[in-house]
VODRENMI-725841 format. One record per residue: y, z, x of N, C-alpha, C, CB in turn; residue in three letters. Coordinates in steps of 0.02 Angstrom, whole numbers. Glycine has a CB too. Layout:
<sites>
n_north:n_up:n_east:ca_north:ca_up:ca_east:c_north:c_up:c_east:cb_north:cb_up:cb_east:type
Y:Z:X:Y:Z:X:Y:Z:X:Y:Z:X:ALA
...
</sites>
This chain:
<sites>
n_north:n_up:n_east:ca_north:ca_up:ca_east:c_north:c_up:c_east:cb_north:cb_up:cb_east:type
11540:4521:7419:11546:4573:7462:11620:4578:7496:11491:4565:7512:MET
11664:4613:7467:11731:4622:7501:11729:4656:7563:11778:4658:7459:LYS
11740:4621:7623:11728:4673:7693:11780:4716:7692:11728:4637:7771:VAL
11767:4777:7719:11813:4831:7724:11812:4852:7798:11795:4889:7675:VAL
11844:4836:7855:11831:4849:7930:11863:4916:7943:11863:4790:7981:GLU
11828:4944:7979:11842:5026:7998:11829:5026:8055:11801:5084:7965:ARG
11883:5076:8104:11855:5086:8163:11803:5146:8181:11908:5089:8201:ASN
11756:5128:8225:11705:5181:8233:11709:5245:8246:11671:5169:8269:PHE
11777:5247:8290:11789:5322:8296:11813:5357:8236:11839:5336:8348:SER
11833:5335:8194:11866:5362:8126:11820:5377:8076:11912:5314:8094:GLU
11768:5331:8072:11724:5343:8008:11649:5358:8042:11724:5267:7951:CYS
11640:5359:8103:11561:5379:8116:11534:5444:8083:11549:5389:8194:ALA
11578:5486:8069:11564:5558:8033:11541:5540:7965:11635:5610:8028:GLY
11558:5481:7937:11541:5472:7865:11469:5435:7861:11601:5426:7826:GLU
11436:5428:7918:11376:5384:7919:11322:5439:7918:11370:5331:7987:ILE
11272:5437:7870:11226:5478:7878:11145:5460:7894:11234:5509:7825:LEU
11116:5511:7910:11047:5486:7940:11017:5450:7887:10995:5544:7966:ASP
10985:5394:7910:10948:5342:7867:10990:5302:7830:10902:5372:7821:SER
11050:5294:7843:11096:5228:7814:11073:5172:7845:11176:5228:7828:ASP
11088:5126:7801:11061:5058:7830:11125:5018:7878:11036:5005:7757:LEU
11097:4995:7918:11150:4949:7964:11116:4876:7953:11153:4973:8060:LEU
11165:4843:7938:11150:4768:7937:11198:4724:7989:11160:4740:7858:LEU
11169:4679:8015:11205:4640:8065:11228:4572:8038:11162:4631:8125:PHE
11275:4549:8037:11314:4484:8014:11308:4444:8081:11400:4498:7987:ARG
11274:4371:8063:11284:4312:8107:11268:4259:8085:11256:4312:8163:SER
11276:4206:8124:11271:4135:8092:11190:4103:8124:11351:4080:8122:ARG
11154:4151:8141:11088:4118:8179:11039:4092:8118:11042:4182:8232:GLY
10980:4084:8156:10928:4053:8111:10914:4093:8053:10864:4042:8147:LEU
10907:4165:8051:10884:4197:8000:10934:4186:7937:10875:4268:8021:VAL
11004:4209:7944:11051:4189:7886:11033:4125:7857:11123:4183:7909:PRO
11027:4074:7900:11026:4001:7889:10964:3980:7842:11023:3964:7962:LEU
10906:3999:7865:10850:4000:7834:10829:4054:7784:10810:3998:7877:ALA
10865:4109:7781:10844:4160:7742:10877:4156:7676:10854:4223:7775:GLY
10892:4218:7648:10922:4229:7575:11000:4261:7583:10868:4286:7527:ARG
11029:4260:7637:11090:4289:7646:11126:4282:7709:11083:4350:7633:GLY
11171:4328:7723:11198:4321:7785:11191:4368:7828:11254:4309:7783:PHE
11149:4422:7833:11131:4459:7876:11064:4439:7921:11127:4515:7843:HIS
11071:4457:7982:11015:4441:8030:10974:4483:8059:11035:4413:8077:SER
10994:4550:8036:10959:4603:8076:10977:4669:8051:10975:4599:8151:HIS
10924:4711:8046:10934:4771:8010:10922:4839:8051:10888:4768:7951:ALA
10944:4888:8043:10922:4952:8078:10941:5003:8026:10959:4968:8153:GLY
10928:5073:8052:10947:5138:8025:10985:5178:8073:10888:5175:8004:LYS
11035:5214:8035:11062:5267:8080:11028:5332:8084:11128:5282:8060:ALA
11044:5379:8138:11014:5432:8155:11055:5469:8203:10953:5418:8178:ALA
11066:5544:8179:11112:5580:8223:11057:5614:8262:11169:5632:8185:TRP
11065:5629:8340:11042:5661:8379:11094:5693:8421:10999:5628:8406:TRP
11077:5775:8422:11128:5796:8460:11205:5789:8462:11111:5779:8502:ASN
11222:5768:8403:11293:5749:8397:11307:5682:8406:11333:5783:8442:GLY
11261:5648:8423:11273:5566:8435:11230:5522:8389:11253:5543:8513:HIS
11275:5478:8362:11262:5439:8312:11214:5379:8352:11333:5416:8274:LEU
11145:5362:8319:11105:5312:8357:11084:5264:8312:11045:5339:8392:PHE
11079:5198:8333:11037:5150:8303:10969:5151:8305:11051:5097:8324:LEU
10923:5150:8253:10859:5151:8270:10830:5069:8247:10822:5220:8232:LEU
10797:5048:8265:10787:4969:8266:10729:4940:8291:10835:4938:8304:GLU
10701:4886:8261:10643:4855:8303:10673:4779:8309:10559:4859:8262:VAL
10690:4753:8365:10729:4699:8387:10692:4646:8435:10789:4728:8421:ARG
10704:4585:8420:10658:4543:8456:10681:4543:8534:10657:4468:8423:GLU
10632:4525:8577:10630:4553:8648:10628:4616:8667:10676:4535:8679:PHE
10654:4660:8631:10647:4728:8648:10599:4774:8613:10705:4754:8643:TYR
10575:4762:8555:10544:4802:8519:10568:4861:8484:10504:4816:8550:GLY
10546:4912:8463:10579:4966:8430:10598:5007:8485:10537:5002:8378:GLY
10667:5032:8467:10714:5067:8517:10757:5100:8469:10756:5020:8570:ARG
10800:5151:8518:10848:5187:8489:10911:5184:8538:10821:5258:8474:ALA
10964:5167:8516:11029:5146:8555:11085:5179:8523:11044:5065:8556:VAL
11141:5198:8573:11201:5222:8537:11217:5169:8499:11259:5244:8579:LEU
11245:5183:8428:11274:5136:8389:11339:5111:8410:11279:5159:8329:LEU
11383:5162:8449:11447:5140:8471:11431:5090:8526:11492:5200:8496:GLU
11380:5088:8561:11371:5034:8605:11365:4968:8588:11326:5045:8636:SER
11328:4958:8518:11314:4899:8482:11382:4883:8449:11253:4909:8429:GLN
11419:4926:8422:11475:4908:8388:11533:4874:8439:11499:4973:8353:VAL
11517:4900:8504:11577:4873:8563:11543:4793:8583:11582:4939:8653:LYS
11484:4791:8573:11457:4717:8583:11460:4676:8525:11385:4714:8605:LYS
11467:4696:8462:11475:4662:8401:11530:4672:8344:11419:4672:8374:ARG
11580:4690:8376:11645:4718:8329:11644:4672:8265:11727:4709:8371:PRO
11643:4711:8203:11657:4670:8147:11604:4636:8123:11705:4627:8159:GLY
11543:4660:8151:11479:4618:8128:11418:4665:8108:11452:4567:8191:GLN
11444:4726:8101:11386:4774:8082:11408:4804:8013:11374:4836:8142:ILE
11374:4792:7961:11387:4830:7891:11355:4896:7892:11358:4790:7826:ASP
11393:4946:7865:11358:5005:7855:11343:5017:7767:11406:5067:7892:VAL
11273:5025:7752:11267:5039:7685:11239:5101:7679:11231:4992:7649:PHE
11265:5143:7626:11230:5200:7607:11157:5203:7576:11268:5226:7566:ARG
11111:5233:7615:11044:5231:7560:11051:5286:7517:10967:5239:7595:ALA
11016:5272:7466:11007:5318:7407:11085:5344:7387:10954:5386:7429:ASN
11135:5287:7362:11208:5300:7335:11205:5353:7288:11240:5239:7300:PRO
11249:5402:7288:11255:5456:7237:11193:5497:7218:11281:5427:7177:ASP
11143:5500:7270:11077:5537:7258:11053:5508:7191:11086:5622:7254:ASN
11045:5447:7181:11022:5421:7109:10945:5433:7121:11045:5331:7089:ARG
10910:5438:7187:10839:5445:7186:10827:5518:7220:10802:5381:7228:TRP
10834:5571:7180:10827:5631:7221:10777:5650:7245:10841:5676:7198:PRO
10707:5615:7239:10645:5621:7297:10655:5597:7356:10585:5587:7281:ALA
10715:5551:7362:10728:5533:7431:10731:5581:7494:10786:5505:7428:TYR
10679:5557:7537:10689:5611:7606:10717:5582:7662:10621:5641:7636:HIS
10789:5580:7669:10817:5558:7732:10779:5561:7797:10873:5593:7741:ARG
10770:5625:7794:10740:5659:7872:10670:5628:7880:10728:5756:7873:ASP
10634:5610:7828:10563:5581:7846:10560:5505:7864:10515:5591:7786:LYS
10615:5473:7832:10628:5403:7833:10655:5391:7909:10682:5380:7772:ALA
10685:5430:7935:10715:5434:8005:10664:5450:8046:10770:5482:8016:VAL
10623:5498:8032:10574:5527:8070:10510:5456:8075:10549:5608:8027:GLU
10508:5419:8019:10456:5359:8027:10495:5313:8071:10433:5320:7952:LEU
10557:5305:8054:10585:5244:8102:10576:5268:8176:10674:5225:8088:MET
10597:5323:8188:10585:5348:8261:10520:5336:8283:10597:5422:8270:GLN
10470:5330:8252:10408:5321:8270:10383:5240:8289:10371:5352:8215:ARG
10429:5202:8270:10428:5138:8293:10463:5125:8351:10448:5098:8248:PHE
10491:5175:8384:10519:5170:8461:10464:5154:8506:10553:5241:8488:ALA
10477:5101:8555:10419:5083:8595:10368:5025:8564:10380:5149:8604:GLY
10362:5012:8509:10315:4974:8480:10342:4902:8494:10306:4991:8404:CYS
10298:4846:8499:10312:4772:8495:10355:4755:8445:10255:4732:8484:ASP
10384:4696:8453:10420:4662:8404:10364:4619:8352:10475:4612:8443:TYR
10384:4615:8293:10329:4582:8254:10331:4509:8243:10327:4610:8191:GLY
10332:4474:8307:10341:4409:8294:10294:4369:8233:10332:4379:8362:TYR
10226:4392:8242:10177:4368:8197:10206:4378:8124:10107:4405:8208:TRP
10225:4439:8100:10259:4447:8036:10314:4413:8019:10275:4505:8027:ASN
10360:4396:8071:10418:4358:8050:10397:4296:8046:10475:4362:8091:VAL
10349:4262:8080:10327:4196:8071:10295:4195:7991:10271:4178:8132:LEU
10249:4240:7972:10232:4241:7922:10273:4241:7862:10202:4277:7926:MET
10325:4273:7869:10386:4287:7819:10430:4214:7819:10440:4361:7850:ALA
10446:4184:7871:10477:4123:7881:10436:4066:7843:10483:4109:7958:ALA
10381:4067:7857:10334:4007:7826:10342:4016:7752:10248:4012:7847:LEU
10360:4073:7714:10364:4064:7637:10432:4027:7619:10360:4138:7598:THR
10464:4014:7664:10519:3966:7652:10519:3887:7657:10565:3984:7695:HIS
10466:3871:7669:10443:3810:7673:10413:3777:7623:10409:3808:7714:LEU
10434:3739:7585:10415:3704:7505:10336:3691:7518:10464:3614:7484:SER
10310:3667:7565:10245:3651:7569:10201:3707:7560:10234:3620:7625:CYS
10227:3755:7598:10192:3830:7603:10195:3860:7529:10236:3885:7661:VAL
10255:3859:7513:10265:3900:7444:10228:3870:7382:10345:3903:7425:ARG
10216:3803:7394:10162:3779:7335:10092:3809:7342:10149:3697:7337:PHE
10072:3823:7389:10003:3854:7396:10007:3916:7400:9964:3833:7449:PHE
10055:3959:7421:10052:4028:7438:10080:4060:7381:10086:4046:7502:MET
10059:4107:7351:10082:4151:7304:10116:4215:7329:10027:4167:7264:LYS
10174:4232:7296:10207:4294:7326:10173:4353:7323:10265:4309:7298:PRO
10175:4395:7377:10147:4446:7373:10192:4516:7361:10111:4445:7426:ASP
10171:4545:7320:10212:4605:7306:10180:4676:7316:10235:4600:7235:PHE
10110:4675:7342:10072:4728:7351:10082:4772:7409:10014:4709:7351:ASP
10121:4824:7417:10149:4861:7465:10084:4901:7478:10216:4900:7444:ASP
10039:4929:7423:9982:4970:7439:9939:4949:7489:9944:4980:7385:LEU
9909:4885:7486:9884:4850:7522:9900:4856:7596:9893:4799:7497:SER
9963:4835:7601:10003:4831:7673:9997:4908:7697:10094:4804:7665:GLU
10014:4960:7667:10010:5028:7687:9946:5038:7723:10015:5075:7628:THR
9894:5008:7701:9834:5036:7718:9811:4998:7804:9777:5016:7647:LYS
9843:4939:7811:9829:4911:7864:9894:4886:7901:9783:4863:7848:LYS
9936:4942:7918:10004:4926:7956:9966:4911:8040:10073:5008:7951:ILE
9937:4858:8041:9919:4853:8113:9958:4808:8158:9852:4831:8118:SER
9997:4765:8132:10024:4719:8173:10102:4767:8169:10017:4628:8141:ARG
10132:4754:8225:10202:4777:8242:10254:4746:8180:10225:4746:8324:PRO
10296:4777:8165:10341:4756:8105:10414:4715:8148:10367:4839:8050:PRO
10442:4683:8103:10512:4655:8122:10559:4702:8092:10527:4580:8095:PHE
10625:4687:8101:10682:4739:8098:10677:4758:8018:10765:4705:8123:CYS
10692:4720:7981:10701:4728:7902:10638:4769:7876:10705:4650:7861:SER
10580:4733:7900:10513:4761:7874:10508:4845:7904:10444:4707:7906:GLN
10529:4855:7953:10534:4917:7989:10568:4971:7938:10578:4906:8057:ALA
10623:4937:7919:10675:4975:7883:10639:4999:7802:10749:4920:7875:CYS
10621:4938:7780:10592:4948:7712:10523:4992:7702:10579:4877:7685:ALA
10484:4998:7767:10431:5044:7776:10451:5101:7800:10384:5023:7814:ILE
10511:5127:7824:10536:5193:7835:10558:5208:7764:10594:5199:7893:ALA
10591:5184:7737:10612:5215:7660:10554:5213:7613:10673:5171:7621:ASP
10514:5177:7611:10453:5173:7562:10413:5223:7578:10413:5109:7563:ARG
10374:5222:7638:10323:5279:7663:10364:5335:7676:10280:5262:7730:ILE
10408:5343:7730:10442:5409:7747:10471:5440:7692:10493:5402:7796:GLY
10536:5395:7674:10587:5418:7621:10556:5436:7554:10638:5362:7608:GLY
10509:5405:7541:10472:5396:7466:10491:5358:7422:10470:5447:7429:GLY
10535:5305:7431:10575:5261:7388:10564:5194:7415:10652:5278:7388:ILE
10534:5143:7368:10520:5076:7403:10596:5035:7386:10441:5033:7367:ASP
10636:5011:7430:10701:4984:7422:10706:4917:7393:10732:4982:7482:PRO
10647:4891:7391:10634:4827:7375:10570:4821:7327:10628:4789:7439:VAL
10565:4851:7281:10497:4858:7247:10463:4795:7221:10505:4903:7188:PRO
10495:4749:7215:10455:4674:7188:10440:4628:7248:10508:4623:7133:HIS
10435:4646:7317:10430:4619:7373:10396:4667:7422:10492:4596:7393:LEU
10343:4630:7448:10295:4671:7499:10345:4681:7557:10218:4627:7526:ALA
10335:4729:7594:10389:4752:7660:10381:4685:7713:10358:4841:7710:ASP
10326:4663:7719:10322:4620:7769:10348:4545:7751:10253:4622:7790:ARG
10377:4541:7683:10418:4492:7668:10494:4486:7650:10391:4474:7628:PHE
10509:4563:7678:10572:4578:7651:10623:4565:7717:10573:4659:7619:THR
10679:4529:7695:10726:4514:7742:10791:4550:7739:10736:4450:7740:GLU
10833:4554:7793:10887:4583:7794:10931:4587:7732:10914:4558:7840:PRO
10934:4511:7712:10968:4504:7641:10945:4533:7587:10970:4445:7621:ALA
10883:4544:7582:10846:4566:7525:10867:4655:7524:10755:4545:7537:ASP
10874:4685:7577:10895:4743:7591:10977:4761:7565:10882:4748:7664:LEU
11007:4709:7581:11076:4710:7564:11087:4707:7498:11111:4661:7594:ALA
11051:4673:7457:11051:4660:7378:11014:4717:7338:11013:4589:7361:ARG
10982:4759:7385:10947:4812:7333:11002:4864:7313:10880:4855:7369:SER
10982:4890:7252:11015:4939:7216:11005:5008:7264:10983:4944:7136:VAL
10963:5004:7298:10944:5073:7337:11005:5079:7402:10851:5066:7375:PHE
11050:5028:7410:11092:5029:7455:11159:5020:7429:11076:4988:7499:TYR
11204:5046:7457:11291:5029:7431:11318:5012:7499:11344:5105:7392:LYS
11358:4959:7491:11393:4937:7553:11449:4985:7563:11419:4862:7549:TYR
11482:5011:7617:11532:5057:7629:11570:5020:7669:11515:5121:7656:LEU
11558:5004:7732:11621:4967:7769:11586:4937:7831:11690:5024:7795:PHE
11625:4905:7871:11587:4861:7917:11637:4885:7990:11588:4763:7888:THR
11592:4903:8035:11613:4951:8097:11642:4894:8157:11535:5003:8130:LEU
11715:4923:8172:11733:4878:8229:11765:4923:8280:11784:4817:8207:LYS
</sites>
């Protein structure tokens, strides 16, 4: 992926409701995971202000001004267009955002992160079969989600399109979202 950096003030108007926001870092998630993104959230416009909807460790579900996060992490937030070129006409941006908003105030899904992380251990992979069943997951969303799981749930249940169809939401990592054809990289915020 060729990185294209743009100033937030110049490009914020190009970001749509429910666009994917992926954070790059050198932490444990990219090191142990399948890519270089460590966190995921969704964009949402409220009263003329652009917000980041996220489920973040130590905070849980929350909505914060995207500009405040860009100031803290310039050059580390990649913007991906959800449903590029309207290839999935049945997708509902507004419903995906609404579902993501409902995660505000929830706890962070530490248990689900642990379960997803365990699948990277070779001894566990030998005994554990991959889980592709989102339907059983939908019936029992009892544990709070982690960041990329929340984004996948918002797009699949709220938006009506599964962004990573061959992987259960609870095993979806930020890098899986970055590789999904449902999203297209636009630019990196600075």
